[in-house]
N, C-alpha and C positions, 0 to 999 in steps of 0.2 A: 506493499499500499504506498500510496505517497500524495504529497496534495492533487498530483494532476489526474489521481481513480477519482475525485467527486466528480468527474465530470462524466462518470458512468449513472448518476443520479440526474433522475429527470423529476420534479423541475432541479435544478442546482440550487443549494441551498448557499445562504445567505454569507454565512460565518461559519468557518472549518477549519480546525489546529487538530492534522493529524500526528503521531509521536514517530513514524516511518515504520510502528512497530506493529507485528498481529497475534491473535491469539485462538486459539482452541476452542471453538463453539459447538456446545456436542447437546446430548440427555442429562448430562450432567446437572443444567439450566435450571430453576425454575422460575418463576412469576408470582411478584409479592407488590400487593395495588392497598392505595390508600382506602380508610371503610368507604369512603363517599365517590368510588369507583366499583360499583356491582359486577356482578361477576361475570356477566350477557354487557358488560360494555362492551361497544363495538371495536373497539380498539383490544381490548382482551382477547375475542372472538377472532379480530382476524390476525393478534400475533399466533396466537398458536393454528392456525389452520393453513396460513400462507408461509408459515415454516415447516409443517406437516406435509404441505401439499408441491412445495419447492424444495425441499432439501430433506422428506423422511427426518426431521426432528421433532422427537414429541417431549415438544417442551407444556407441562403442566404448571398448574398453581400450587402456592404453598401450605394449601391445604389437601391437597391432592397426590402431591410428592411425597417421597417420604425424605426426609429430615437425616442428610447426612454431615458429616464432616467437610468433605470437597465442593460440597454445594454449594453450586452459586445461584446469583440471585441479579435477575433484571425486573426493577421496582418502577411502578407506575405509578406519578401524583399530578394531581389538581391541584392548583393552588390558585387564586386569581390575580396577579401583579409579579408572578413568578418569578417571568419572562420578560422582559425589556424589548423593544426594537429596536430597528433606526430608519433611515431612511426606505421609500415607496413610492412609487408612482402614486399609486393611489393614497389619496388624501384620508377616506371613512379607518384611521388609524382603528379607534375601537371595533372595529369590525375581523382589522386585522391581526391585535392581538389574540382575538379568539384564536385564530387558529395557527400564533405560532408554541415552538417547543424549545426543547432544550434535551441535546443528547448526548449523556457522556459513557462513554466505553474506555474498558478497563479489565485486567484476565479475572479482576474481582466479583466485579460490579457491574451494570449498565442499568443509568440512568435515564428514564426518559420524563421529564417535568413538562407542565404543560398550564398556560394558564385558566382551559378549558377544554371538555372534552376533543372536540374537533382538533386541538391541535395536541395531545396525546394521538389521538388516531392517526395525524399524520409523522407524528415521531415513531409510528408502527412500521408505516410505509417506510420511513427512509431506513430503519434499522435494518426491512427485511431486502432491501436493496443492494443493503453492504456486506451481505452473508457471502462468500466465495468458497465456491464448492472446489475442491484440489484432491483426488486422491481417494477420493468417498468420505474423504474429511471437510468438514466446516469451515470459515476462517471469519474473526474480523478484524478492523484493523484501531487500533488502540486511539484517543483525539477524543475529541469535542465536538459538536456543531450545533449552533443558534442558529433557529429559520425563524422566518415569518412571509406568508405572503406577499409578490410585490404589486397585484391586483388580487380584488376583493374576492372576485367573479371571473372562475376560469369556465367555459363551456365550451362542451366538443356539441358541432351538430350532426348527428345523426340521420341517413337520408334513405329510408326502408319506403318511398315510393313506390317504387316497380320490383320489388322482393319483397323477403320477410324472412328475421330469423326466427326459430324455433323459439319460445317461451326461453328454454334455460340457456341456449345460445345469446339472447340479447340481456339475463341475468351477468352473463361471465364479462359481457361487453364492460357492463355498467362496474363491474367487479375492478375490471381492467383497471378501467376508465380513472377509479376514486385511487388505484395503487401507484398513477401518477398524480395526484393531489385533482385530476379535474372532479369539480364540486357542480356544474352543473353538465345534463343531457338530456338538448333539446331534441325532439323525437318527434319527423315528419313519417306520417303513415301514411296520409290520403285515404283512398280506401281498405288500407287495412286496419282500420278499426270498425265495429259495432255500433256506428253512430245509429240514436233512436231515431231521431229525425228527420233520415235522411238516405234510408235501409237501400235504397235503387243501390247503391254507389257502393254499399258495401261488397270486398271483395271474398274470397274463397279463403279458409284459414284464417282471417282476421280476429286481434286481439277482442276478448270482448270486457267492457265498465269493470269488470270486478278483475280481469291479469292485468289488466289498466292501473289499477288502483294497489295491486301488489307489487309493479313495476315500481311503482309510486313510493309505495311502505319501502320494498329492497333497496334501492336506489338510497330513501333518505337513512335509512340506518347504515348505510355508508359514509355521511356528509356529502352525498349528490340528491343533486333537485334534476326530479324529473320534469322538463318542460313542452305543455303542447304546443307543436305547430301544426299553424296550421296558411296556406298562400290565399290570400284576394290582394287585389279585383285580378288579377292575372295567376298563369299560367294553371291554371284551373280544369284543363280539359276531363279530369276523372269523376269531376260534377257534371258540368256542360255538355260533355260528348252524351248524356243519357236525353231523350227525349220528354221524361218529365220538369225536367232543366233549362229546356233550350231556349221558352221564353226570358230568360234572366240574362242573358248574354249581351253585350255591347249590337256587335254585330248578327244579324242572324243565322249568316253563312259560318261564322268563327265559332267554336264552342274556346279559345284562348281567353276572354278576358270579358268579369264579369260586370254587367252594366250598377255605377256607381248611381245614379239616380232614382234605381227601383225598389221601393220599399220591401217589394215578397225577397230582392236577392239580398236585402240587410234582414230580414226576417232568417232568411236561409244560414248564411255567415251565423248570423245569433246563434242560435239553435247549436248547430255545430260546433261553436264554441265554446256552447254550455255540456252537451253531450261530454267534450272533452273533461272538461272540468267537475264537471263531477264523480267521475272516473280517477280524480289527480285531487283528494282533498289536500289540505296542508299545503297544496305548493304555493308559493310568491307570484312567480315570473309566469307570461303567455307572450309565447313568438306568434304576431301578427304579422306573418308576411308579405311585403306588398310591394316588391320589387319586381323591376321588369314592367310596368306597368304602362306601355307605352303609347297606348290607343285612348286610354282618359282621356273626356272631352272633344274626341273626334265622331263619336257615335253621332247621327243625328236627334238620336233622344237625350244626349247631354253637349248639344254646343249650346244651348239658350242658358244654360245655369254656369258654364265655363265661361260666360261670355259674362254674363251679372258677376262674378269674383272677381273677374279678371284676368283668366287665362287657365290654362290647364292645370298645369302645376296646384293652382290656388283648388281646383274642384277635387284633385286628391287631398290635396289638406285636408277638406272640408270631409271628406269621405272618411279619410284616420281620424279625424280629430271625433268623427260623428261616430264608427265603432270602435273606435279607443277606448274615446269615455264610460263605452258602456261596460267594457270588460275592464277600465278600473273601477266602476261601481261595484264590480264583485272582489274587489280588493287584489285585485292581480295587477303588479309591473308590467306593462306593454312593450315590448321587443318591438322596432319596427324593421324595414331598411327606407333610410332616407335617400330617394335617387331620383333621375328622372324621372315625368316629365315636371318633379320638385326643379323649382329654381332655389338659389341662393334666399330672394328675398320671400321666399315659402316658407321660409320654416319657422318665421313669425307666427303665421297662424297655425303651428303645432303646439298642442298642450303639452308645459314644460315637466308632466308628470311619464312623458314618454322618453323610453331611452332610444336610442338611435344603431343600429348595432351594422351602420358599414360605414366604417372611419373617410373620410373627404378630409384632405388639409388644409383646403380652402372653406372647407363650410364647418370645420372647428371651430372656428374661434365663435360663431357664432349658437350654434352647440349651447356653446358653455357660456357666455351669456346669459342666455335663456335658461339658466340652471341646468338643464338636461343631459343627463352622463351619455357619455358612447362606450360602445366595445369597438377593438379595431382583432382583424380576424388575420388567419394565413388559411390557402387552401392545402392541404391534405388528401389529395384525391386520389383513389388508388389506381394509379395505374402509373408505369415505367414507358415514359415517350423512347422511341431510338435515336432524338433529337431532343436533349433537356433542354425546357426553356431558360 
């Protein structure tokens, strides 16, 4: 182990100090945790299951283990204010402190100290990532890590519009996301959810509301929020291709985009969002994906309203505000994609409760001025081009 080996940790911790020495890590170790940490705490369960699944190490709690002189201890502690954080991009320091931890490793004792349960869980993930296996033995580095997130929300976007993971496979994906300290999982299902108010669009093998709630609860136990995702008004052919919903189209001969001036269209989308939220109890966010709404204001049924408002972008802003406010009334923080036909000036027409999910260098100061949070993202599509871009 060396300071360079920290590069194998994802995400890379904030502060790391290794001695250059390593020590044996085996079944002689046991877990001891404070009285304010239950035996079924996610950190405790994750530590035992990950070590067993990845390295076949059977680490038990002090109570369950046989106490012998040579036994070594992994000590877990949650105490408010015990870990101080440093600089971070995100200004919500209270939220970052909840996720901070300190990990000390030596041959006699390993300690993970955190301000809150989430931080303890993340300390466990770092500990598991540090384990190295060689010649059927496991080793850990001697040293210390103090860590906190740079950003409060770290979200992965999972697109199941055209395929669907089996239920257990989806759980594995969520668990793997938590291993890398992802704490939000935006799931796009389209017709792979059993909508009560739009049964026509439901695809074979679609998740039931009970299954979706089970995924929500499973993710929450790993400090991941499962975020419902629904497109509108654009690229929703999975809805508009059906004759029952053809009257809701912007253009009669295109199933690409929904009318933003038809009250029946609002009723459908809000009903679908309600179905998702009913199966996502305990959720904070909702992803109302408004990208690529290229034709807003161009249909005959929308031109007059666009002119009254002052442009196609202003019409889209009105639609986003109308739907977004309804979702906000359900105690959801709404994430959108703010892009064309919206213009720089149209941002003023959006509610400040909205989170912008597509970062734009030129527009960013305006969103900040209005008190709106923003996300930045990087594409990680599962392709390997012959000529990388």
